[in-house]
Structures are given as C-alpha cells and as structure tokens.
N, C-alpha and C positions, 0 to 999 in steps of 0.2 A: 640280530646282532645289533646292528645301529639303532633299532627301537628300543631297544634293553639299555644301552648306554644313555640314549637321551632320556628314559625313564629315571633311570639312576640319578641323573641331572638335576632333573626335578624334585624327586626326593631328596638329594644334598640337599637344594635350596631350603626347602620345608625344614628340616633337621635346621641347619643354621640359623634360619629364622626364629626359631620355638628357640632354640639355643641361645640365643640373644634376647630374645622377650622376657624368659620368664627370671632371668637375674635381674632385670631392670623389673620385673613387677615385683618380685621380692624386695628389691631394695627400696621400692616406693613403702609396701606395705611395713617396711622396718623404720623409714624415716620420715614418713608422713604421720605424725603423732593423732590427727585428728577419724575419727570414725564414723562410718555411713550410720544413717539413720533407717536402719530398716526396721519394720514394725512385725513384730511378732516372735514367739518362743520357736517356730520353727526353726530360723537359722540355728539352734542350739541342737539339732540334730544331725547336721552336720559333718561333725565328727565318725560318726557312727557312719554316714555314707560315705566320707574317706578310707574306711575300713573295708567297706564292702568294693569300692571302687579299688582300692591295691589289693585286695585278694582276687577280684577278676581278673585283674592286669597281671598277677603271678600265673595265674591259671592261662591266661592266652599266651603268655611269654615261653612257658613250659610247653603249650602244643607247639610251639612256633618253631621250639628246638626240635620237638620229638618230629614236627614234621620234616625239618628239612633234614637232617640225619636220616631221616628215611627216603629222601630224594623228593620229596613233593615240594616244589620250589612254589607254585599257585596257591598249595593252602597255608603256608610257609607267611608267603607276602600279606592274605588274609589276616592270617591271626596279628603279625606285626601291625597290620594298619588297626586290626581292632586296638591292640595294648597302648596305639599311638591316640586313637579317640579317646581311651579310658584315660589316659593323662592328661589332656584338653580338659574331658571333664573333671576331673580331679583337681587341675590348677584353676581352672571356674572358682569351683566350689571352695577351694582353700582360699583363695584371694577374695571371694564375698565373705566367708566367714571370719577370715583373719581382719578385712577392715570395715566388719561390723561388732566383735564381740571382743572386750579387751581380754588383753592376756593375761592370764592367772599362773604365776610362778608354782613351781612345783614345789610343795610343801608348807603352801601359806594356807597354815588351819583358818584360820581366820577369814580368809581372802582379804582382809584389808593390810597386808602386808608385813603381819604381825604374828610370830610363832613364838611362843613360849619356850623354855628351856627345855622340858619334858618331852614337848610336843617334838624338838628338833631333835634331841639325840634319837626321837625313835624312825625320825626322814630322813636322818642325816646321810645312812648308808645306800638307801633306796635313792636318796638324790642324787648322792656322787654316781650311782650305778646310771640312773637315769640321764644326768649329764653328758656321761660319757660316750652313752648311745646317742644323745644328741648331737653332740659335738662331729662325732663319725659319721652320723645321719649326713650332717649339713656338709662336712669335706667331701664325703662320697658323692653327694649330689650335686655340687661342684664341677669334679672333676667328672662326671659323667654328663 
C-alpha cells in the first residue's frame, strides 16, 4: 500500500509537469511567428501520423477502461502508460509540424488568404461547423 502511494505521487508529479509544459509549448507555437527550416516534404505527412496516433490512443484508453472494469489494475496501468507515451509522441510531432509549416485557414481556396464570394458561400457552413468543433476541442483540451 505504501509503495502504491509512492508510485501515485510519482505519477502525479509527471502529470503536473506535463500539464504545465503542454500549454507553454502551445503558447510558444502561437506567439512565436518564426518557423523552423526543416528540409523536405516529409513534414507534410505528419497530420496523417497525428490521426494514427490519436486512433491508437483511443484504442488504448478504451482498453484501459475495460481492463479496470474487469479489475485488472496492472493491465489498466499498462494501457494508461501506453496512452501517455502516445500523447507525448503526438505532442512532439504536433509541435514539429506546427513550428515548421505555415498555418492554412479553413476555406482559403487560393492559399493566399483570398476567397471568392462564390467559394465563400460554399465553405461558409462547413467553416462554421469546423470552427465550433475547433473551439470546443481547444477549450476541452485546456480543461483536460
């Protein structure tokens, strides 16, 4: 029981550290306008990698939930640790991508910031839905 409590304190310290570092890194990405000069088009595949990492994270979190509901604490911890590691990989990849590639606004048909009136009407509803989802994602990630 004492060892378990000591382990929990270590885990909590790691969680607190990560919880402080992530907003700092994201704030750095937002407020630091310069981009890294990383050579190659390989960097543009990272959004696909992010999707894979997020999918694997969902699977490990569901597996962790099933494990703990079945009373298998050891397996639950393993799945939670795997989720944490996937989250770290995601964060590193996310930071690498967003510090290297210029942001593109949703609906920028010409990728130069201009949108024709006809195209704007086509993407208007989609953009609103996207921005609502994005805003809820940002707010929920801050809460988590």
